[in-house]
DSSP file (Angstrom, degrees, kcal/mol; ACC not computed):
  #  RESIDUE AA STRUCTURE BP1 BP2  ACC     N-H-->O    O-->H-N    N-H-->O    O-->H-N    TCO  KAPPA ALPHA  PHI   PSI    X-CA   Y-CA   Z-CA
    1    1 A X              0   0    0      0, 0.0     2,-0.5     0, 0.0    33,-0.2   0.000 360.0 360.0 360.0 131.4  -18.8  -27.4  -93.0
    2    2 A X        -     0   0    0     31,-0.1    58,-3.3     2,-0.0     2,-0.5  -0.955 360.0-173.2-114.5 121.8  -16.2  -25.1  -91.4
    3    3 A X  E     +aB  35  59A   0     31,-0.7    33,-2.5    -2,-0.5     2,-0.4  -0.960   4.6 178.7-118.9 128.0  -13.0  -26.7  -90.1
    4    4 A X  E     -aB  36  58A   0     54,-2.4    54,-3.0    -2,-0.5     2,-0.7  -0.997  15.2-155.3-129.5 131.4  -10.4  -24.8  -88.1
    5    5 A X  E     -aB  37  57A   0     31,-3.3    33,-2.4    -2,-0.4     2,-0.4  -0.914  13.8-163.7-106.9 109.9   -7.2  -26.3  -86.6
    6    6 A X  E     +aB  38  56A   0     50,-3.3    50,-2.4    -2,-0.7    49,-0.7  -0.767  22.3 150.0 -94.7 136.4   -6.0  -24.3  -83.6
    7    7 A X  E     -a   39   0A   0     31,-2.4    33,-3.2    -2,-0.4     2,-0.3  -0.975  40.8-118.4-155.7 168.2   -2.5  -24.8  -82.5
    8    8 A X    >   -     0   0    0     -2,-0.3     3,-1.4    31,-0.2     6,-0.2  -0.830  31.6-118.0-108.5 154.9    0.5  -23.3  -80.8
    9    9 A X  T 3  S+     0   0    0     -2,-0.3    -1,-0.1    31,-0.3    32,-0.1   0.853 112.3  53.2 -59.2 -36.6    3.9  -22.8  -82.6
   10   10 A X  T 3  S+     0   0    0      2,-0.0     2,-0.5    -3,-0.0    -1,-0.3   0.485  81.2 111.5 -81.4  -1.8    5.7  -25.1  -80.1
   11   11 A X    <   -     0   0    0     -3,-1.4     3,-0.4     1,-0.1     4,-0.3  -0.599  51.2-163.1 -76.3 122.4    3.3  -28.0  -80.5
   12   12 A X  S    S+     0   0    0     -2,-0.5     4,-0.4     1,-0.2     3,-0.2   0.600  82.3  60.0 -78.7  -8.8    4.9  -30.9  -82.3
   13   13 A X  S  > S+     0   0    0      1,-0.2     4,-2.3    41,-0.1    -1,-0.2   0.639  77.8  82.2 -95.4 -15.6    1.6  -32.6  -83.1
   14   14 A X  H  > S+     0   0    0     -3,-0.4     4,-2.2     1,-0.2    -1,-0.2   0.838  88.7  53.7 -68.4 -31.5   -0.2  -30.0  -85.2
   15   15 A X  H  > S+     0   0    0     -4,-0.3     4,-1.8     2,-0.2    -1,-0.2   0.941 113.2  43.1 -66.8 -45.6    1.5  -30.9  -88.6
   16   16 A X  H  > S+     0   0    0     -4,-0.4     4,-2.7     1,-0.2     5,-0.2   0.861 110.8  57.2 -66.1 -34.2    0.5  -34.6  -88.2
   17   17 A X  H  X S+     0   0    0     -4,-2.3     4,-2.9     1,-0.2    -2,-0.2   0.919 105.2  50.9 -61.8 -41.8   -2.9  -33.6  -87.1
   18   18 A X  H  X S+     0   0    0     -4,-2.2     4,-2.6     2,-0.2    -2,-0.2   0.934 110.9  48.3 -61.7 -44.7   -3.4  -31.6  -90.3
   19   19 A X  H  X S+     0   0    0     -4,-1.8     4,-2.1     2,-0.2    -2,-0.2   0.927 114.4  45.3 -60.8 -45.5   -2.4  -34.7  -92.4
   20   20 A X  H  X S+     0   0    0     -4,-2.7     4,-2.6     1,-0.2    -1,-0.2   0.901 112.4  51.8 -65.9 -39.6   -4.7  -37.0  -90.5
   21   21 A X  H  X S+     0   0    0     -4,-2.9     4,-2.5    -5,-0.2    -2,-0.2   0.908 108.5  50.6 -64.1 -42.2   -7.5  -34.5  -90.7
   22   22 A X  H  X S+     0   0    0     -4,-2.6     4,-2.1     2,-0.2    -1,-0.2   0.915 112.1  47.9 -60.0 -43.3   -7.1  -34.1  -94.5
   23   23 A X  H  X S+     0   0    0     -4,-2.1     4,-2.4     2,-0.2    -2,-0.2   0.901 112.0  49.5 -64.3 -41.5   -7.2  -38.0  -94.8
   24   24 A X  H  X S+     0   0    0     -4,-2.6     4,-1.4     2,-0.2     6,-0.2   0.887 109.3  51.5 -66.4 -39.2  -10.3  -38.1  -92.6
   25   25 A X  H  <>S+     0   0    0     -4,-2.5     5,-3.1     2,-0.2     6,-0.5   0.914 111.2  47.7 -64.4 -41.9  -12.0  -35.5  -94.6
   26   26 A X  H ><5S+     0   0    0     -4,-2.1     3,-1.4     4,-0.3     5,-0.3   0.928 110.4  52.6 -62.1 -43.7  -11.3  -37.4  -97.8
   27   27 A X  H 3<5S+     0   0    0     -4,-2.4    -1,-0.2     1,-0.3    -2,-0.2   0.768 111.4  46.4 -65.2 -25.8  -12.5  -40.6  -96.2
   28   28 A X  T 3<5S-     0   0    0     -4,-1.4    -1,-0.3    -3,-0.2    -2,-0.2   0.336 121.3-103.1 -99.9   7.0  -15.8  -39.0  -95.2
   29   29 A X  T < 5S+     0   0    0     -3,-1.4    -3,-0.2    -4,-0.3     3,-0.2   0.612  98.1 103.4  85.9  11.6  -16.5  -37.3  -98.6
   30   30 A X    > < +     0   0    0     -5,-3.1     3,-2.3    -6,-0.2    -4,-0.3  -0.040  32.1 130.6-114.3  30.0  -15.4  -33.9  -97.4
   31   31 A X  T 3   +     0   0    0     -6,-0.5    -5,-0.2    -5,-0.3    -1,-0.1   0.695  69.2  57.9 -59.3 -21.8  -12.0  -33.8  -99.1
   32   32 A X  T 3  S+     0   0    0     -3,-0.2     2,-0.4    -7,-0.2    -1,-0.3   0.482  78.3 114.0 -87.4  -2.2  -12.7  -30.4 -100.7
   33   33 A X    <   -     0   0    0     -3,-2.3     2,-0.1   -11,-0.1   -31,-0.1  -0.551  68.0-128.7 -72.8 123.4  -13.3  -28.8  -97.3
   34   34 A X        -     0   0    0     -2,-0.4   -31,-0.7   -33,-0.2     2,-0.6  -0.436  12.1-140.5 -71.7 146.7  -10.6  -26.2  -96.6
   35   35 A X  E     -a    3   0A   0     -2,-0.1     2,-0.5   -33,-0.1   -31,-0.2  -0.941  12.4-150.5-107.1 117.3   -8.8  -26.4  -93.2
   36   36 A X  E     -a    4   0A   0    -33,-2.5   -31,-3.3    -2,-0.6     2,-0.4  -0.756   9.7-149.0 -87.7 131.7   -8.2  -23.0  -91.7
   37   37 A X  E     -a    5   0A   0     -2,-0.5     2,-0.4   -33,-0.2   -31,-0.2  -0.825  15.3-177.3-100.1 138.2   -5.1  -22.9  -89.5
   38   38 A X  E     -a    6   0A   0    -33,-2.4   -31,-2.4    -2,-0.4     2,-0.5  -0.973  17.6-146.2-138.5 123.5   -4.9  -20.5  -86.5
   39   39 A X  E     -a    7   0A   0     -2,-0.4     2,-0.5   -33,-0.2   -31,-0.2  -0.771  15.1-147.4 -86.4 125.1   -1.9  -20.1  -84.2
   40   40 A X        +     0   0    0    -33,-3.2   -31,-0.3    -2,-0.5     3,-0.1  -0.831  26.8 164.9 -94.6 125.4   -3.0  -19.3  -80.6
   41   41 A X        +     0   0    0     -2,-0.5     2,-0.3     1,-0.1    -1,-0.1   0.624  52.4  43.4-118.9 -18.3   -0.5  -17.0  -78.9
   42   42 A X  S  > S-     0   0    0      1,-0.1     4,-2.3    31,-0.1     5,-0.1  -0.904  71.6-122.1-131.5 159.0   -2.2  -15.7  -75.8
   43   43 A X  H  > S+     0   0    0     -2,-0.3     4,-2.4     2,-0.2     5,-0.2   0.861 114.2  55.0 -63.0 -36.8   -4.3  -16.9  -72.9
   44   44 A X  H  > S+     0   0    0      2,-0.2     4,-2.3     1,-0.2    -1,-0.2   0.917 109.3  46.7 -63.2 -43.2   -7.0  -14.4  -73.8
   45   45 A X  H  > S+     0   0    0      2,-0.2     4,-2.3     1,-0.2    -2,-0.2   0.909 110.5  53.6 -64.6 -42.1   -7.2  -15.7  -77.3
   46   46 A X  H  X>S+     0   0    0     -4,-2.3     5,-2.5     1,-0.2     4,-0.6   0.923 111.3  45.4 -58.2 -46.0   -7.2  -19.3  -76.0
   47   47 A X  H ><5S+     0   0    0     -4,-2.4     3,-0.8     1,-0.2    -1,-0.2   0.911 112.8  50.2 -65.3 -42.5  -10.2  -18.5  -73.8
   48   48 A X  H 3<5S+     0   0    0     -4,-2.3    -1,-0.2     1,-0.2    -2,-0.2   0.863 113.6  45.2 -64.6 -36.5  -12.1  -16.7  -76.5
   49   49 A X  H 3<5S-     0   0    0     -4,-2.3    -1,-0.2    -5,-0.2    -2,-0.2   0.463 109.3-118.5 -88.1  -1.6  -11.6  -19.5  -79.0
   50   50 A X  T <<5 -     0   0    0     -3,-0.8     2,-0.3    -4,-0.6    -3,-0.2   0.886  47.2-176.6  62.0  39.5  -12.6  -22.3  -76.6
   51   51 A X      < -     0   0    0     -5,-2.5    20,-4.4    20,-0.3    -1,-0.2  -0.525  20.0-172.8 -71.3 127.1   -9.1  -23.7  -77.1
   52   52 A X        -     0   0    0      1,-0.5    17,-0.1    -2,-0.3    -1,-0.1   0.059  60.2 -66.2-110.0  23.5   -8.6  -27.0  -75.3
   53   53 A X  S    S-     0   0    0     18,-0.1    -1,-0.5    20,-0.1     2,-0.5  -0.263  83.3 -24.4 108.2 161.7   -4.9  -27.3  -76.0
   54   54 A X  B    S+d   76   0B   0     21,-2.6    23,-2.7     1,-0.2   -47,-0.2  -0.763 122.0  25.9 -97.2 128.5   -2.8  -27.8  -79.1
   55   55 A X  S    S+     0   0    0    -49,-0.7     2,-0.4    -2,-0.5   -48,-0.2   0.543  76.4 165.2 -92.7 147.3   -4.0  -29.1  -81.5
   56   56 A X  E     -B    6   0A   0    -50,-2.4   -50,-3.3    -2,-0.1     2,-0.5  -0.980  21.7-151.3-119.9 135.1   -7.7  -28.4  -81.2
   57   57 A X  E     -B    5   0A   0     -2,-0.4     7,-2.9   -52,-0.2     2,-0.5  -0.930   6.0-162.1-108.5 125.7  -10.1  -28.9  -84.1
   58   58 A X  E     -BC   4  63A   0    -54,-3.0   -54,-2.4    -2,-0.5     2,-0.6  -0.932   1.5-166.8-105.0 125.7  -13.3  -26.9  -84.3
   59   59 A X  E >  S-BC   3  62A   0      3,-3.2     3,-1.8    -2,-0.5   -56,-0.2  -0.960  82.1 -18.3-110.8 116.3  -16.0  -28.2  -86.6
   60   60 A X  T 3  S-     0   0    0    -58,-3.3    -1,-0.2    -2,-0.6   -57,-0.1   0.860 131.1 -52.5  51.5  38.5  -18.6  -25.5  -87.2
   61   61 A X  T 3  S+     0   0    0    -59,-0.4     2,-0.4     1,-0.2    -1,-0.3   0.340 118.8 103.8  86.5  -5.6  -17.2  -23.7  -84.1
   62   62 A X  E <  S-C   59   0A   0     -3,-1.8    -3,-3.2     1,-0.0    -1,-0.2  -0.871  81.9 -98.7-113.2 144.3  -17.5  -26.7  -81.8
   63   63 A X  E >   -C   58   0A   0     -2,-0.4     3,-0.5    -5,-0.2    -5,-0.2  -0.367  24.8-143.8 -58.0 126.8  -14.6  -28.9  -80.5
   64   64 A X  T 3  S+     0   0    0     -7,-2.9     2,-0.4     1,-0.3    -1,-0.2   0.757  99.1  42.2 -65.5 -24.1  -14.6  -32.0  -82.6
   65   65 A X  T >  S-     0   0    0     -8,-0.4     3,-1.1     3,-0.0    -1,-0.3  -0.700  86.8-162.2-122.9  77.5  -13.6  -33.9  -79.5
   66   66 A X  T <   +     0   0    0     -3,-0.5     3,-0.1    -2,-0.4    -2,-0.0  -0.187  68.3  62.1 -59.6 153.4  -15.8  -32.5  -76.7
   67   67 A X  T 3   +     0   0    0      1,-0.5     2,-0.6     0, 0.0    -1,-0.2   0.065  69.5 116.3 112.5 -22.5  -14.6  -33.2  -73.2
   68   68 A X  S <  S-     0   0    0     -3,-1.1    -1,-0.5     1,-0.1     2,-0.3  -0.706  71.6-124.4 -75.4 122.1  -11.3  -31.4  -73.6
   69   69 A X        -     0   0    0     -2,-0.6    -1,-0.1   -17,-0.1    -3,-0.0  -0.496  23.6-109.9 -71.8 130.0  -11.6  -28.5  -71.2
   70   70 A X        -     0   0    0     -2,-0.3   -18,-0.3   -18,-0.1     2,-0.3  -0.338  39.8-146.0 -56.0 138.8  -11.2  -25.1  -72.7
   71   71 A X        -     0   0    0    -20,-4.4   -20,-0.3   -25,-0.2   -21,-0.1  -0.745  23.0-154.6-110.8 155.1   -7.9  -23.6  -71.5
   72   72 A X  S    S+     0   0    0     -2,-0.3     2,-0.3   -26,-0.1   -25,-0.2   0.178  81.1  63.4-109.2  14.7   -6.8  -20.1  -70.7
   73   73 A X  S    S-     0   0    0    -22,-0.2     2,-0.9   -27,-0.1   -20,-0.1  -0.891  88.6-108.7-131.8 165.7   -3.2  -20.9  -71.4
   74   74 A X        +     0   0    0     -2,-0.3     2,-0.3   -33,-0.1   -31,-0.1  -0.834  62.8 129.2 -99.5 106.6   -1.3  -22.0  -74.5
   75   75 A X        -     0   0    0     -2,-0.9   -21,-2.6   -64,-0.0     2,-0.1  -0.899  58.1 -83.1-148.3 170.4   -0.3  -25.6  -74.0
   76   76 A X  B     -d   54   0B   0     -2,-0.3     2,-0.3   -23,-0.3   -21,-0.2  -0.400  40.0-132.9 -78.0 159.9   -0.3  -29.0  -75.8
   77   77 A X        -     0   0    0    -23,-2.7     2,-0.4    10,-0.3   -24,-0.1  -0.815   7.7-146.2-113.1 153.2   -3.4  -31.2  -75.6
   78   78 A X        -     0   0    0     -2,-0.3     2,-0.4     7,-0.0     9,-0.2  -0.976  12.3-160.6-121.6 135.6   -3.6  -34.9  -74.9
   79   79 A X  E     -E   86   0C   0      7,-3.5     7,-2.4    -2,-0.4     2,-0.5  -0.890  20.8-122.3-114.6 143.9   -6.1  -37.3  -76.5
   80   80 A X  E     +E   85   0C   0     -2,-0.4     2,-0.3     5,-0.2     5,-0.2  -0.757  40.4 175.3 -80.6 125.4   -7.4  -40.7  -75.4
   81   81 A X  E >   -E   84   0C   0      3,-1.6     3,-1.8    -2,-0.5     8,-0.1  -0.786  48.1 -96.7-124.3 169.6   -6.7  -43.2  -78.2
   82   82 A X  T 3  S+     0   0    0      1,-0.3     3,-0.1    -2,-0.3    -2,-0.0   0.747 126.6  44.5 -59.1 -22.3   -7.1  -46.9  -78.5
   83   83 A X  T 3  S-     0   0    0      1,-0.4    -1,-0.3     0, 0.0     2,-0.2   0.316 126.4 -86.5-104.9   8.5   -3.4  -47.4  -77.5
   84   84 A X  E <  S-E   81   0C   0     -3,-1.8    -3,-1.6     2,-0.0    -1,-0.4  -0.733  75.2 -15.5 120.4-170.1   -3.4  -44.8  -74.7
   85   85 A X  E     +E   80   0C   0     -2,-0.2     2,-0.3    -5,-0.2    -5,-0.2  -0.449  66.3 166.8 -72.8 141.4   -2.9  -41.1  -74.4
   86   86 A X  E     -E   79   0C   0     -7,-2.4    -7,-3.5    -2,-0.1     3,-0.1  -0.945  49.4-107.7-149.5 166.3   -1.3  -39.3  -77.3
   87   87 A X  S    S+     0   0    0     -2,-0.3     2,-0.3    -9,-0.2   -10,-0.3   0.537 103.1  16.0 -76.7  -7.5   -0.8  -35.8  -78.7
   88   88 A X  S    S-     0   0    0     -9,-0.2    -1,-0.1   -72,-0.0    -9,-0.1  -0.980  84.3-101.6-159.4 155.4   -3.4  -36.3  -81.4
   89   89 A X        -     0   0    0     -2,-0.3    -8,-0.1     1,-0.1   -69,-0.1  -0.303  45.7 -97.5 -73.7 163.9   -6.3  -38.7  -82.2
   90   90 A X     >  -     0   0    0      1,-0.1     4,-2.0    -4,-0.0     5,-0.1  -0.339  31.5-110.3 -73.6 162.6   -6.0  -41.5  -84.7
   91   91 A X  H  > S+     0   0    0      1,-0.2     4,-2.7     2,-0.2     5,-0.2   0.896 121.1  55.0 -59.9 -39.2   -7.2  -41.0  -88.3
   92   92 A X  H  > S+     0   0    0      1,-0.2     4,-2.6     2,-0.2    -1,-0.2   0.896 106.1  50.6 -62.3 -40.5  -10.0  -43.5  -87.5
   93   93 A X  H  > S+     0   0    0      2,-0.2     4,-2.4     1,-0.2    -1,-0.2   0.897 110.8  49.7 -63.9 -39.2  -11.1  -41.4  -84.5
   94   94 A X  H  X S+     0   0    0     -4,-2.0     4,-2.8     2,-0.2     5,-0.3   0.926 110.2  50.3 -63.4 -45.1  -11.2  -38.3  -86.7
   95   95 A X  H  X S+     0   0    0     -4,-2.7     4,-2.8     1,-0.2     5,-0.2   0.939 112.5  46.9 -57.9 -48.4  -13.2  -40.2  -89.4
   96   96 A X  H  X S+     0   0    0     -4,-2.6     4,-2.2     1,-0.2    -1,-0.2   0.911 113.3  48.4 -61.4 -43.1  -15.7  -41.3  -86.7
   97   97 A X  H  X S+     0   0    0     -4,-2.4     4,-1.4     2,-0.2    -1,-0.2   0.916 114.7  44.6 -66.1 -43.4  -16.0  -37.9  -85.2
   98   98 A X  H  X S+     0   0    0     -4,-2.8     4,-1.9     1,-0.2     3,-0.2   0.933 113.7  50.3 -66.3 -45.1  -16.5  -36.1  -88.5
   99   99 A X  H  < S+     0   0    0     -4,-2.8     4,-0.5    -5,-0.3    -2,-0.2   0.884 110.2  49.7 -61.3 -39.3  -19.0  -38.8  -89.7
  100  100 A X  H  < S+     0   0    0     -4,-2.2     3,-0.2    -5,-0.2    -1,-0.2   0.814 115.2  43.4 -72.5 -28.1  -21.1  -38.5  -86.6
  101  101 A X  H  < S+     0   0    0     -4,-1.4    -1,-0.2    -3,-0.2    -2,-0.2   0.723 107.8  59.4 -84.9 -23.9  -21.2  -34.7  -86.8
  102  102 A X     <        0   0    0     -4,-1.9    -1,-0.2     1,-0.2    -2,-0.2   0.494 360.0 360.0 -86.7  -3.2  -21.9  -34.5  -90.5
  103  103 A X              0   0    0     -4,-0.5    -1,-0.2    -3,-0.2    -2,-0.1   0.490 360.0 360.0 -70.7 360.0  -25.1  -36.5  -90.4
């Protein structure tokens, strides 16, 4: 399993996303999986990486939360959560997404 966390420097959510992602990986039995961090700095890089806003998680090269439109600019991302829109998904949403992809 290959996990990459794409983010922009100005995004306030990426640090908490990393913590939640680490917890979700442990909960799904993938706690030893390294998380590669990548700072996205240009629109060209965003388009090439299929970046859908910061933070974006790629699992084996695909967005862990499909439906986020790839962006050609460097901006924050919004996720639908059980309590409304937020800058990152809940740990439970991460667990569900990882578990459904790891089968």
